[in-house]
C-alpha positions, -999 to 999 in steps of 0.1 A, spaced: -150 -553 821 -112 -558 822 -94 -589 812 -81 -615 839 -47 -613 819 -41 -582 807 -16 -581 776 -3 -566 747 -9 -563 709 9 -550 682 -11 -540 653 2 -529 618 -16 -509 596 -19 -484 574 -48 -462 584 -31 -433 588 -53 -408 571 -74 -382 588 -105 -397 590 -85 -433 590 -63 -427 618 -97 -418 634 -113 -450 631 -86 -468 642 -81 -451 676 -116 -464 681 -105 -499 683 -74 -490 702 -94 -473 731 -119 -506 730 -86 -523 739 -73 -503 763 -109 -501 781 -106 -539 787 -69 -536 803 -49 -545 770 -21 -521 756 -24 -515 722 11 -507 704 4 -490 671 24 -498 639 10 -474 612 28 -477 579 19 -445 554 6 -452 519 -28 -456 509 -25 -488 487 -5 -507 517 24 -518 492 50 -504 521 33 -523 548 32 -551 534 71 -547 529 73 -544 564 54 -568 580 74 -593 554 108 -584 567 93 -589 602 81 -620 598 114 -633 578 132 -626 615 108 -642 632 91 -612 645 59 -606 632 33 -586 651 5 -598 667 -18 -588 641 -15 -570 606 -37 -556 578 -39 -583 554 -67 -585 527 -81 -610 505 -57 -640 487 -29 -628 510 -43 -639 543 -44 -676 521 -8 -672 512 1 -663 553 -20 -691 564 4 -718 537 32 -703 558 16 -716 589 25 -682 606 -17 -677 616 -30 -680 649 -64 -695 655 -95 -678 659 -121 -705 659 -129 -709 696 -138 -664 696 -153 -672 660 -176 -702 679 -182 -677 712 -196 -651 688 -211 -668 666 -193 -652 635 -209 -678 606 -244 -666 615 -234 -628 620 -212 -626 585 -221 -629 549 -207 -664 537 -187 -637 511 -168 -623 537 -168 -655 565 -146 -675 535 -119 -648 531 -117 -649 569 -110 -687 567 -77 -706 557 -86 -745 555 -121 -737 569 -109 -723 601 -108 -687 612 -71 -668 609 -86 -633 604 -116 -609 615 -132 -583 592 -135 -546 598 -159 -537 570 -170 -534 534 -154 -508 513 -172 -506 480 -147 -492 456 -163 -482 425 -180 -447 440 -181 -415 423 -180 -383 447 -184 -350 438 -190 -313 451 -221 -299 447 -217 -263 448 -183 -268 418 -212 -289 396 -236 -262 403 -214 -234 390 -206 -256 360 -243 -260 353 -240 -301 356 -255 -333 371 -235 -360 388 -228 -383 357 -242 -418 354 -225 -428 323 -191 -428 309 -203 -406 281 -223 -383 303 -187 -380 326 -169 -366 294 -199 -345 287 -201 -324 320 -162 -326 321 -159 -300 293 -185 -276 309 -171 -286 343 -135 -271 329 -150 -240 314 -163 -232 345 -127 -231 356 -123 -262 379 -105 -292 374 -131 -323 365 -114 -352 380 -92 -350 409 -69 -383 407 -34 -393 427 -5 -402 399 1 -435 422 -2 -469 401 -28 -485 429 -52 -453 423 -48 -457 389 -55 -494 388 -89 -483 412 -102 -456 384 -88 -485 354 -108 -513 370 -145 -494 377 -136 -482 336 -133 -518 330 -165 -527 347 -186 -497 330 -170 -512 297 -176 -545 298 -197 -554 329 -193 -582 360 -188 -611 341 -162 -596 317 -145 -577 349 -146 -615 366 -129 -632 335 -103 -606 329 -93 -595 365 -101 -624 388 -99 -656 361 -70 -639 341 -86 -651 309 -63 -643 280 -87 -641 257 -108 -614 279 -74 -597 286 -66 -592 248 -99 -586 239 -119 -564 223 -135 -553 252 -103 -548 268 -88 -525 243 -122 -500 245 -115 -499 278 -81 -493 283 -87 -465 258 -114 -449 275 -96 -451 305 -66 -431 291 -92 -403 282 -97 -396 315 -62 -381 317 -77 -347 297 -103 -345 331 -69 -344 356 -49 -315 361 -10 -316 355 2 -319 391 -15 -351 398 17 -376 395 28 -387 433 -5 -371 451 -18 -392 478 -54 -403 477 -65 -382 504 -52 -349 489 -69 -356 460 -100 -358 483 -92 -324 499 -93 -311 464 -128 -320 459 -136 -306 497 -117 -274 488 -135 -271 456 -106 -269 432 -124 -300 415 -155 -314 412 -156 -353 414 -135 -380 424 -136 -418 415 -122 -435 448 -134 -460 473 -156 -451 503 -128 -439 525 -129 -413 506 -162 -405 529 -143 -410 557 -121 -376 547 -155 -357 539 -167 -372 576 -134 -353 594 -140 -325 574 -172 -317 593 -194 -320 562 -229 -339 555 -236 -364 530 -262 -355 503 -258 -314 512 -220 -307 510 -208 -338 491 -226 -358 465 -219 -400 461 -232 -419 436 -217 -454 418 -190 -448 397 -203 -441 363 -217 -471 340 -214 -496 372 -247 -492 388 -257 -528 385 -225 -539 405 -202 -534 435 -163 -540 437 -158 -547 475 -128 -544 494 -125 -562 529 -106 -544 555 -95 -571 581 -67 -584 608 -53 -616 604 -40 -628 636 -1 -639 643 5 -672 661 16 -659 694 31 -678 727 24 -661 753 -12 -666 769 -13 -628 782 -4 -617 744 -33 -646 732 -56 -629 754 -55 -595 740 -53 -613 707 -85 -631 714 -99 -595 729 -91 -578 698 -108 -601 670 -135 -603 694 -140 -568 699 -135 -558 661 -172 -576 650 -189 -565 684 -211 -534 671 -200 -507 692 -164 -510 670 -182 -518 639 -207 -487 642 -178 -464 653 -153 -472 628 -171 -474 598 -191 -442 606 -155 -428 608 -139 -446 576 -166 -445 553 -170 -485 549 -200 -500 561 -203 -530 587 -190 -564 580 -219 -576 595 -252 -568 579 -272 -565 607 -270 -534 625 -288 -509 627 -281 -481 599 -304 -453 608 -273 -436 625 -251 -437 590 -256 -416 564 -273 -418 531 -240 -428 511 -234 -461 535 -267 -471 534 -270 -472 499 -241 -491 498 -252 -520 521 -284 -520 500 -265 -527 468 -240 -551 485 -270 -572 494 -286 -569 458 -256 -572 441 -245 -607 461 -282 -622 447 -274 -609 415 -241 -615 405 -230 -580 407 -206 -584 434 -173 -588 424 -136 -586 444 -114 -554 437 -83 -561 420 -68 -530 427 -72 -538 464 -57 -567 467 -91 -589 468 -91 -608 432 -55 -619 429 -22 -624 445 2 -597 454 28 -605 426 2 -606 397 -16 -576 406 18 -560 413 23 -568 370 -12 -557 361 -3 -524 379 29 -521 360 10 -524 325 -16 -499 335 8 -473 350 27 -473 322 2 -472 298 -16 -443 314 12 -424 314 29 -434 279 22 -410 254 31 -438 226 16 -471 236 -14 -480 225 -46 -497 235 -41 -530 218 -1 -530 228 -10 -527 269 -36 -555 260 -9 -577 248 14 -569 277 -15 -573 302 -17 -609 289 20 -615 292 21 -600 324 -9 -623 338 9 -654 322 43 -647 336 33 -641 373 9 -672 373 
Protein backbone atom coordinates (compact mmCIF):
# COMPACT_ATOMS: atom_id res chain seq x y z
CA UNK A 1 0.00 0.00 0.00
CA UNK A 2 1.32 3.46 -0.88
CA UNK A 3 0.63 6.40 1.43
CA UNK A 4 -1.69 9.13 0.14
CA UNK A 5 0.93 11.74 1.01
CA UNK A 6 4.53 10.61 0.93
CA UNK A 7 6.83 12.26 3.41
CA UNK A 8 10.19 11.90 5.09
CA UNK A 9 11.18 10.69 8.53
CA UNK A 10 14.58 11.35 10.01
CA UNK A 11 15.24 8.70 12.64
CA UNK A 12 17.97 9.14 15.26
CA UNK A 13 19.12 5.86 16.78
CA UNK A 14 22.19 3.98 17.94
CA UNK A 15 21.51 0.60 16.32
CA UNK A 16 24.91 0.44 14.63
CA UNK A 17 26.42 -2.98 15.37
CA UNK A 18 25.98 -5.76 12.81
CA UNK A 19 22.83 -7.32 14.24
CA UNK A 20 21.35 -3.98 15.25
CA UNK A 21 21.92 -2.31 11.89
CA UNK A 22 20.32 -5.27 10.14
CA UNK A 23 17.31 -4.95 12.44
CA UNK A 24 16.92 -1.20 11.87
CA UNK A 25 17.05 -1.71 8.09
CA UNK A 26 13.87 -3.77 8.32
CA UNK A 27 11.93 -0.68 9.38
CA UNK A 28 13.55 1.44 6.71
CA UNK A 29 12.46 -1.03 4.02
CA UNK A 30 8.88 -1.13 5.34
CA UNK A 31 8.67 2.67 5.33
CA UNK A 32 10.00 2.89 1.80
CA UNK A 33 7.53 0.22 0.67
CA UNK A 34 4.75 2.60 1.80
CA UNK A 35 6.22 5.42 -0.27
CA UNK A 36 7.97 7.35 2.48
CA UNK A 37 11.62 8.37 2.63
CA UNK A 38 13.74 7.22 5.55
CA UNK A 39 16.64 9.48 6.49
CA UNK A 40 18.95 7.45 8.71
CA UNK A 41 20.58 9.32 11.58
CA UNK A 42 22.66 6.61 13.24
CA UNK A 43 24.99 7.64 16.07
CA UNK A 44 27.42 4.97 17.23
CA UNK A 45 27.71 4.11 20.91
CA UNK A 46 26.10 1.07 22.50
CA UNK A 47 24.66 2.87 25.53
CA UNK A 48 23.19 5.79 23.58
CA UNK A 49 25.02 8.54 25.51
CA UNK A 50 26.49 10.08 22.34
CA UNK A 51 23.14 9.91 20.56
CA UNK A 52 21.44 11.76 23.43
CA UNK A 53 24.09 14.48 23.32
CA UNK A 54 23.46 14.94 19.61
CA UNK A 55 19.68 14.93 20.11
CA UNK A 56 19.85 17.63 22.80
CA UNK A 57 21.98 19.79 20.52
CA UNK A 58 19.51 19.38 17.66
CA UNK A 59 16.51 20.08 19.90
CA UNK A 60 18.10 23.21 21.42
CA UNK A 61 18.67 24.56 17.92
CA UNK A 62 15.00 24.00 17.10
CA UNK A 63 15.69 21.21 14.62
CA UNK A 64 14.97 17.83 16.25
CA UNK A 65 14.58 14.73 14.08
CA UNK A 66 11.11 13.34 13.35
CA UNK A 67 11.75 10.35 15.59
CA UNK A 68 14.43 9.38 18.07
CA UNK A 69 15.35 6.32 20.09
CA UNK A 70 14.49 7.50 23.61
CA UNK A 71 13.88 5.32 26.64
CA UNK A 72 12.26 5.23 30.05
CA UNK A 73 12.19 8.39 32.18
CA UNK A 74 13.75 10.43 29.38
CA UNK A 75 10.48 10.13 27.43
CA UNK A 76 8.78 11.99 30.27
CA UNK A 77 11.51 14.64 30.34
CA UNK A 78 11.08 15.37 26.63
CA UNK A 79 7.32 15.36 27.12
CA UNK A 80 7.59 17.96 29.89
CA UNK A 81 9.44 20.21 27.46
CA UNK A 82 6.43 20.05 25.12
CA UNK A 83 8.49 18.74 22.22
CA UNK A 84 6.82 15.37 21.61
CA UNK A 85 4.00 14.69 19.18
CA UNK A 86 0.62 13.04 19.77
CA UNK A 87 0.23 9.40 18.72
CA UNK A 88 -3.20 8.81 20.25
CA UNK A 89 -4.95 8.64 16.86
CA UNK A 90 -2.78 5.80 15.56
CA UNK A 91 -2.78 4.15 19.00
CA UNK A 92 -6.59 4.08 19.06
CA UNK A 93 -6.88 2.94 15.44
CA UNK A 94 -4.43 0.08 16.04
CA UNK A 95 -5.68 -0.85 19.52
CA UNK A 96 -2.42 -0.31 21.37
CA UNK A 97 -4.09 -0.41 24.78
CA UNK A 98 -5.19 -3.98 24.11
CA UNK A 99 -1.97 -5.05 22.40
CA UNK A 100 0.56 -3.79 24.94
CA UNK A 101 1.17 -4.96 28.50
CA UNK A 102 0.45 -2.03 30.81
CA UNK A 103 4.06 -2.12 32.08
CA UNK A 104 5.16 -1.27 28.54
CA UNK A 105 2.31 1.06 27.61
CA UNK A 106 2.67 3.37 30.60
CA UNK A 107 6.28 4.13 29.64
CA UNK A 108 5.11 5.21 26.17
CA UNK A 109 2.62 7.79 27.48
CA UNK A 110 3.10 11.32 28.78
CA UNK A 111 0.18 12.72 30.76
CA UNK A 112 -1.93 9.81 29.50
CA UNK A 113 -1.16 10.50 25.83
CA UNK A 114 0.93 8.23 23.62
CA UNK A 115 4.11 10.02 22.52
CA UNK A 116 6.31 7.01 21.76
CA UNK A 117 6.00 3.50 20.37
CA UNK A 118 7.83 0.45 21.79
CA UNK A 119 10.10 -1.42 19.43
CA UNK A 120 10.89 -4.37 21.66
CA UNK A 121 11.57 -5.65 25.16
CA UNK A 122 15.16 -6.53 26.00
CA UNK A 123 16.18 -8.65 28.94
CA UNK A 124 19.41 -7.36 30.46
CA UNK A 125 20.22 -10.09 33.00
CA UNK A 126 21.54 -12.72 30.58
CA UNK A 127 24.67 -14.86 30.52
CA UNK A 128 25.96 -16.00 27.10
CA UNK A 129 28.46 -18.81 26.60
CA UNK A 130 30.44 -20.76 24.03
CA UNK A 131 29.66 -24.46 24.67
CA UNK A 132 32.92 -25.65 23.08
CA UNK A 133 34.95 -23.56 25.52
CA UNK A 134 32.90 -24.82 28.48
CA UNK A 135 33.38 -28.41 27.28
CA UNK A 136 37.12 -27.88 26.87
CA UNK A 137 37.28 -26.68 30.47
CA UNK A 138 35.01 -29.49 31.68
CA UNK A 139 32.43 -27.16 33.23
CA UNK A 140 28.72 -26.41 32.91
CA UNK A 141 26.85 -23.11 32.74
CA UNK A 142 26.92 -21.52 36.23
CA UNK A 143 23.57 -20.81 37.86
CA UNK A 144 24.88 -18.90 40.92
CA UNK A 145 27.62 -16.36 41.48
CA UNK A 146 29.57 -18.91 43.54
CA UNK A 147 29.42 -21.34 40.62
CA UNK A 148 30.55 -18.59 38.26
CA UNK A 149 33.74 -18.07 40.24
CA UNK A 150 34.24 -21.82 40.55
CA UNK A 151 34.03 -22.56 36.82
CA UNK A 152 36.16 -19.52 35.99
CA UNK A 153 39.23 -21.18 37.49
CA UNK A 154 38.89 -24.24 35.28
CA UNK A 155 38.27 -22.05 32.22
CA UNK A 156 41.38 -20.02 32.92
CA UNK A 157 43.45 -23.18 33.38
CA UNK A 158 42.19 -24.45 30.03
CA UNK A 159 43.63 -21.34 28.37
CA UNK A 160 40.52 -19.19 27.88
CA UNK A 161 39.25 -15.88 29.24
CA UNK A 162 36.39 -16.72 31.64
CA UNK A 163 34.37 -13.53 31.11
CA UNK A 164 34.46 -11.21 28.09
CA UNK A 165 33.84 -7.59 28.98
CA UNK A 166 34.18 -4.10 27.57
CA UNK A 167 35.49 -1.51 29.99
CA UNK A 168 32.93 1.23 29.37
CA UNK A 169 30.78 2.83 32.07
CA UNK A 170 27.45 1.46 30.81
CA UNK A 171 28.90 -2.05 30.45
CA UNK A 172 30.30 -1.91 33.98
CA UNK A 173 26.85 -0.83 35.21
CA UNK A 174 25.18 -3.63 33.25
CA UNK A 175 27.27 -6.23 35.05
CA UNK A 176 26.91 -4.46 38.39
CA UNK A 177 23.11 -4.40 38.35
CA UNK A 178 22.96 -8.15 37.64
CA UNK A 179 25.33 -8.80 40.53
CA UNK A 180 23.23 -6.58 42.81
CA UNK A 181 20.07 -8.36 41.69
CA UNK A 182 21.65 -11.74 42.46
CA UNK A 183 22.92 -10.53 45.83
CA UNK A 184 19.89 -8.68 47.16
CA UNK A 185 16.90 -9.80 45.09
CA UNK A 186 14.25 -7.84 43.21
CA UNK A 187 12.90 -5.84 46.14
CA UNK A 188 16.34 -4.67 47.23
CA UNK A 189 17.19 -3.83 43.62
CA UNK A 190 14.05 -1.71 43.42
CA UNK A 191 14.84 0.09 46.69
CA UNK A 192 18.43 0.84 45.67
CA UNK A 193 18.39 1.48 41.92
CA UNK A 194 14.81 2.66 41.31
CA UNK A 195 13.71 4.37 44.55
CA UNK A 196 17.29 5.47 45.40
CA UNK A 197 16.63 4.75 49.07
CA UNK A 198 19.72 6.00 50.98
CA UNK A 199 19.47 3.14 53.49
CA UNK A 200 19.56 0.57 50.67
CA UNK A 201 22.36 2.35 48.79
CA UNK A 202 24.54 2.43 51.89
CA UNK A 203 23.56 -0.97 53.28
CA UNK A 204 25.56 -4.12 54.00
CA UNK A 205 23.78 -5.74 51.04
CA UNK A 206 25.12 -2.99 48.76
CA UNK A 207 28.63 -3.45 50.16
CA UNK A 208 28.42 -7.20 49.52
CA UNK A 209 27.22 -6.62 45.95
CA UNK A 210 30.05 -4.16 45.29
CA UNK A 211 32.66 -6.56 46.67
CA UNK A 212 31.36 -9.39 44.48
CA UNK A 213 31.21 -7.08 41.47
CA UNK A 214 34.86 -6.11 41.86
CA UNK A 215 35.90 -9.76 42.15
CA UNK A 216 34.64 -10.24 38.60
CA UNK A 217 37.65 -8.27 37.35
CA UNK A 218 39.68 -11.40 38.08
CA UNK A 219 37.68 -13.22 35.38
CA UNK A 220 38.36 -10.63 32.66
CA UNK A 221 41.35 -9.84 30.46
CA UNK A 222 43.68 -6.84 30.72
CA UNK A 223 42.68 -5.45 27.32
CA UNK A 224 39.07 -4.73 28.25
CA UNK A 225 39.26 -0.89 28.76
CA UNK A 226 37.34 0.92 26.04
CA UNK A 227 36.26 -2.26 24.26
CA UNK A 228 32.84 -2.10 22.58
CA UNK A 229 30.26 -4.61 23.77
CA UNK A 230 29.95 -6.35 20.41
CA UNK A 231 33.72 -6.93 20.30
CA UNK A 232 33.37 -8.69 23.66
CA UNK A 233 30.55 -10.77 22.19
CA UNK A 234 32.81 -11.64 19.27
CA UNK A 235 35.36 -12.99 21.76
CA UNK A 236 32.74 -15.52 22.89
CA UNK A 237 31.73 -16.29 19.29
CA UNK A 238 35.36 -16.86 18.25
CA UNK A 239 36.11 -19.03 21.29
CA UNK A 240 38.61 -16.69 22.91
CA UNK A 241 36.34 -16.21 25.93
CA UNK A 242 33.85 -18.53 27.58
CA UNK A 243 31.06 -16.20 28.70
CA UNK A 244 29.65 -12.68 28.63
CA UNK A 245 27.17 -10.93 30.93
CA UNK A 246 25.15 -8.76 28.56
CA UNK A 247 21.60 -8.02 27.49
CA UNK A 248 19.96 -10.02 24.75
CA UNK A 249 21.07 -7.62 22.02
CA UNK A 250 24.19 -9.79 22.19
CA UNK A 251 22.06 -12.53 20.65
CA UNK A 252 21.76 -10.39 17.53
CA UNK A 253 25.52 -10.79 17.07
CA UNK A 254 25.31 -14.58 17.41
CA UNK A 255 22.44 -14.59 14.90
CA UNK A 256 24.34 -12.36 12.46
CA UNK A 257 27.25 -14.83 12.68
CA UNK A 258 24.91 -17.64 11.59
CA UNK A 259 24.92 -19.42 14.95
CA UNK A 260 22.06 -21.40 16.47
CA UNK A 261 20.87 -20.99 20.04
CA UNK A 262 21.30 -24.09 22.15
CA UNK A 263 23.84 -25.61 19.76
CA UNK A 264 26.48 -23.04 18.82
CA UNK A 265 25.93 -20.78 21.83
CA UNK A 266 24.15 -21.03 25.18
CA UNK A 267 21.96 -18.58 27.07
CA UNK A 268 20.92 -18.54 30.71
CA UNK A 269 19.74 -15.94 33.17
CA UNK A 270 22.62 -14.13 34.86
CA UNK A 271 23.81 -16.27 37.77
CA UNK A 272 21.53 -15.92 40.78
CA UNK A 273 18.78 -13.96 38.98
CA UNK A 274 16.44 -16.67 37.68
CA UNK A 275 13.49 -15.17 39.54
CA UNK A 276 13.91 -11.71 38.06
CA UNK A 277 13.77 -9.96 34.70
CA UNK A 278 15.64 -6.69 34.22
CA UNK A 279 13.97 -4.99 31.27
CA UNK A 280 15.18 -2.44 28.75
CA UNK A 281 12.60 -1.23 26.25
CA UNK A 282 13.76 0.40 23.04
CA UNK A 283 11.24 2.93 21.78
CA UNK A 284 10.88 5.61 19.16
CA UNK A 285 9.53 8.91 20.46
CA UNK A 286 7.98 11.24 17.90
CA UNK A 287 8.81 14.93 17.93
CA UNK A 288 6.31 17.61 16.96
CA UNK A 289 6.31 18.25 13.21
CA UNK A 290 4.46 20.89 11.22
CA UNK A 291 4.28 19.59 7.66
CA UNK A 292 1.34 17.36 6.77
CA UNK A 293 3.49 14.99 4.70
CA UNK A 294 5.99 14.62 7.53
CA UNK A 295 3.16 14.06 9.98
CA UNK A 296 1.73 11.37 7.70
CA UNK A 297 5.13 9.65 7.48
CA UNK A 298 5.54 9.84 11.26
CA UNK A 299 2.14 8.26 11.89
CA UNK A 300 2.96 5.50 9.38
CA UNK A 301 6.25 4.86 11.16
CA UNK A 302 4.46 4.51 14.51
CA UNK A 303 1.92 2.11 13.00
CA UNK A 304 4.53 -0.06 11.29
CA UNK A 305 6.63 -0.43 14.44
CA UNK A 306 3.91 -2.42 16.23
CA UNK A 307 2.68 -4.42 13.25
CA UNK A 308 3.58 -8.15 13.28
CA UNK A 309 5.84 -7.97 10.21
CA UNK A 310 8.26 -5.55 11.82
CA UNK A 311 7.96 -6.87 15.37
CA UNK A 312 8.91 -10.35 14.24
CA UNK A 313 11.68 -9.41 11.78
CA UNK A 314 13.25 -6.75 13.99
CA UNK A 315 13.29 -8.76 17.19
CA UNK A 316 14.61 -11.90 15.56
CA UNK A 317 17.50 -9.83 14.18
CA UNK A 318 18.00 -7.76 17.34
CA UNK A 319 17.84 -10.59 19.87
CA UNK A 320 14.96 -9.11 21.85
CA UNK A 321 11.31 -10.13 22.19
CA UNK A 322 8.27 -8.36 20.70
CA UNK A 323 6.72 -5.50 22.65
CA UNK A 324 3.35 -7.12 22.01
CA UNK A 325 3.04 -10.59 23.58
CA UNK A 326 0.31 -11.91 21.25
CA UNK A 327 2.61 -12.87 18.39
CA UNK A 328 3.40 -16.45 17.41
CA UNK A 329 6.85 -17.24 18.86
CA UNK A 330 7.37 -20.54 17.02
CA UNK A 331 9.88 -18.94 14.65
CA UNK A 332 11.87 -17.43 17.52
CA UNK A 333 14.77 -19.28 19.10
CA UNK A 334 14.73 -20.98 22.48
CA UNK A 335 16.34 -18.01 24.26
CA UNK A 336 13.63 -15.64 23.03
CA UNK A 337 10.85 -18.04 24.00
CA UNK A 338 12.33 -18.35 27.47
CA UNK A 339 12.59 -14.57 27.69
CA UNK A 340 8.90 -14.04 26.86
CA UNK A 341 7.83 -16.72 29.35
CA UNK A 342 9.99 -15.15 32.04
CA UNK A 343 8.73 -11.65 31.24
CA UNK A 344 5.13 -12.72 31.72
CA UNK A 345 5.95 -14.78 34.83
CA UNK A 346 7.96 -12.08 36.58
CA UNK A 347 5.36 -9.43 35.71
CA UNK A 348 2.96 -11.44 37.89
CA UNK A 349 5.45 -12.40 40.63
CA UNK A 350 7.01 -8.97 41.19
CA UNK A 351 10.39 -9.89 39.71
CA UNK A 352 10.09 -7.54 36.73
CA UNK A 353 12.41 -4.56 37.32
CA UNK A 354 13.64 -1.69 35.08
CA UNK A 355 17.30 -1.57 34.11
CA UNK A 356 19.21 1.27 35.74
CA UNK A 357 22.15 0.73 33.42
CA UNK A 358 19.98 1.19 30.33
CA UNK A 359 17.99 4.25 31.26
CA UNK A 360 14.76 2.62 32.40
CA UNK A 361 14.92 3.27 36.16
CA UNK A 362 16.15 6.79 36.86
CA UNK A 363 16.83 10.10 35.14
CA UNK A 364 19.93 10.41 32.99
CA UNK A 365 21.73 12.68 35.47
CA UNK A 366 21.14 10.25 38.33
CA UNK A 367 22.20 7.36 36.13
CA UNK A 368 25.39 9.21 35.22
CA UNK A 369 26.21 9.83 38.87
CA UNK A 370 25.80 6.13 39.66
CA UNK A 371 27.86 5.20 36.59
CA UNK A 372 30.72 7.35 37.86
CA UNK A 373 30.78 5.65 41.26
CA UNK A 374 30.48 2.14 39.84
CA UNK A 375 33.20 2.58 37.20
CA UNK A 376 35.60 4.47 39.47
CA UNK A 377 35.25 1.77 42.13
CA UNK A 378 35.61 -1.07 39.60
CA UNK A 379 38.83 0.40 38.23
CA UNK A 380 40.33 1.61 41.51
CA UNK A 381 42.97 -0.39 43.33
CA UNK A 382 42.41 1.48 46.57
CA UNK A 383 38.69 2.23 46.94
CA UNK A 384 36.89 -0.23 49.22
CA UNK A 385 33.26 -1.24 48.89
CA UNK A 386 32.15 0.72 51.96
CA UNK A 387 33.54 3.91 50.45
CA UNK A 388 31.85 3.19 47.12
CA UNK A 389 28.51 2.66 48.89
CA UNK A 390 28.88 6.00 50.71
CA UNK A 391 29.69 7.72 47.43
CA UNK A 392 26.63 6.15 45.83
CA UNK A 393 24.41 7.62 48.56
CA UNK A 394 26.01 11.04 48.10
CA UNK A 395 25.80 10.89 44.30
CA UNK A 396 22.14 9.91 44.29
CA UNK A 397 21.19 12.59 46.81
CA UNK A 398 23.13 15.28 44.94
CA UNK A 399 21.51 14.34 41.62
CA UNK A 400 18.06 14.46 43.20
